[in-house]
N, C-alpha and C positions, 0 to 999 in steps of 0.2 A: 587640523590644517596641515600639520607636519606630514601626516600620513598621505594626504592628498598630493602634496608637493613631491613626496618620495615616489609616488606612482606615476608622476608625469615625466615627460622628457622635454625640458625647456630648450634643448639644443635643436629640436625639430621645428620647422617652419609651420605654424598652424594653418597658414593659407594653402600650403601644398599637401600636408598630411596631418589633418587634425587628430586622427585616431592615434598616430604615433606620438603626437604632442601631448595628448590627454592621458594615454595609457602606456606609453613606451617604458616608463620606469617599472610599472607592474610586470610587463612582459619580460623585462631583463632580470627581474628578481624572483620570479615564480615559474615553476614548472607544474603542469597538471599531473597530480599523482596518478599512478597506474590504477588505483582503486576508484577513480572518479572520471566522469565524463565531462566535467566542467570544474572550474575553480575560480571563485570570486572572493571579494572581501567578506561576503556573507557566509561563505563556507568556512573561512578562517575563524570568524566570530563564533560560528556554531561549534567548531572543534574546540575552541577555547572554553566555551560555555559548558560543553559536555564534560571536560576535565574538571571544571569547578563543581558541576552537579554530582559527578562521581564521588568527589571528596565529601560533599555534603551528605549524600545518601549512605555513605559507609561509616558515618559517625554514629555514636550511640543514640538511641531514640528515647532515652530516659528524660522525662520532663517535657517532651515534645507535645505540641498540640496534636489533636487527632488527625488532621489532614497530613501533617508531616509524617506521622507514624504509618499512615496508609501508604504513602509514597515509598517509604523505606521497606515496608513489607512487600510491596510490588517489586521493587528492585531486587530484594533478596530472593524472591520466588523465581525471578528470571535468571539469577546467577546460580541457582541450585541445580546444576546440570545433572547430578546423579539422580535426583528425584525426577527430573524431566525425562531422563532415559528410562527410569523405572516405570513411569506412567505410560511411556511410549505413545501410542495413538489414541489412548482412552479419552483425553480431553476433546479431541477432534470428533470422535464417534459420538460423544455426548452432545456436542454442539450440533452435529448433523441431526440427531434425534429431535432436538428442540425445533429445528426448522422443517421438520417433516421428512427427514431422510433425503437420500440422493438416488434418483432412479437408476443411475449407472452402477451404484453400489448396493443394489437391492435385487432380490430374486424375482419379486412380483409386485413392484411398486404400483403399477397401474390398477391392480386389484385390491391391494391391502391399504394403500395410503391415499391414492388420488381422490377417491369418493369424498373424503373428509378434509381434503387439502384446500386451504383458502389462501390465495395470493396476497390479499390485503392483510390478513393476519400475519403471514410469514414475513412480509416486507416490514411490518411494524416491529416484529421481534428482532429482525436483523438490525434495524435501526436502534431500538431501545436497549437491547442486550449486548450487541456487538459493535455498535457505532458504525455499521456498514450500510451504505446507501446503495440500493439496487434498483435500477430502472427509474426511480424517482428520488430526488433529494429534497428534503424538507428541513427548514431551519428557521430560527427566529433571529432577526437582525434589525438594525435601525431602518426606519421607513425613509426611503429616498426623498419622499415628498414632505416629510415632517420629522426632523431628526429628534424631536422631543418624545417620540413614541417608538415602540417596536411592533413589527408585524411578522406574520408567517410568510415565508418565501417558499415557492415550489419551483424547483429547477431540475435540470438534467445532471446526473452524477458523472463522475469520471469513468472512463472506460477501463477495461482490464489491463490494457497496455497504455503507455503514456499519452499517445495521441492517435487520431484517426489515420495518420500517415502510415503507421505500422500495419494497418489492415489492407492497404491498397498499393503501396509503393513497392518497387523491386529492390534489388541489391541487398544491403544490410538489413533493411526492413523485412524483406522476405525471409532472411535467415532467422531473424528474431521471431517472426510469425511461426515458422516451422518449429522452433525450439519451444515456443509458448504452447503450441498444440501438443508437442511431445511431453511437456511437463504435465499438462492436464491428464494425458493418458497414463503417465507413470503414477500420478497420485491416485487416480481411479483404480488402477491395478493393485496398488498397495492397500487401499481401503478394502477392496474386495477380498484380498488375502487375509487381512486382519479380521474380517467378519466371517471367515471360513466359507466364502462362496466359491463356487466352481470357477476354474479359469476359463474365460471366454474373451479372448483378445479381439476377435472380430466384432463382438457386441460393443466392447469398450471403445474401439476405434470409431465405430459408426456414431455412438452417442456423443463422443467428444467432437467429432466433425460437425454434428448438429449444433453443439454449443458455439463452436467457432463461426459457423454460418450465421447464427443468431446475433452474436456480438458484432460481426461484420455488417449486418443489416442495421443494427443500432448505430454503429459508427457512421453509417452512410446517411 
């Protein structure tokens, strides 16, 4: 209650400017950090929670139950930057092999991979191994018609960019769209280099333009 009152501006007339009345205190006491596009009470709570979690994950795992040990192992693996640098792109290349490789990062994908490539199989691997939903999102949740049971839901997943506005609008959206495409091109070039494939910038640009075109159609 005290926090809510702090974030209000009781000097404002709610009949004239209800937003200032309800949120004026918050606006006076908080500035959006340069690292964020938004800032709310939930962002503050998340930041506070991350500090607490960091402290917990950095304690000794002696006597911990298995689930806690796994969480601490995962945290340590993410913080081990020297090993990450040493492994370089190897984990990504291994992941690509699991999902049937990437045509843009392959010399002859259409001949060697496509004949045995199954979309249904690869989508299930992306979901089960990497928790990544592509084209279709499937999950188990409470049945809206009967909350005593759970059912399988089939839905559309999120897009590569935050919303469909990024695919069609101008201004800042267009600049993000251009950067997004350039990011894909850069990653494709890096992987081709790591796989010792010949440099073919024209091919990479064409392939990533197709990806962008497909994503735009999905967004539409």
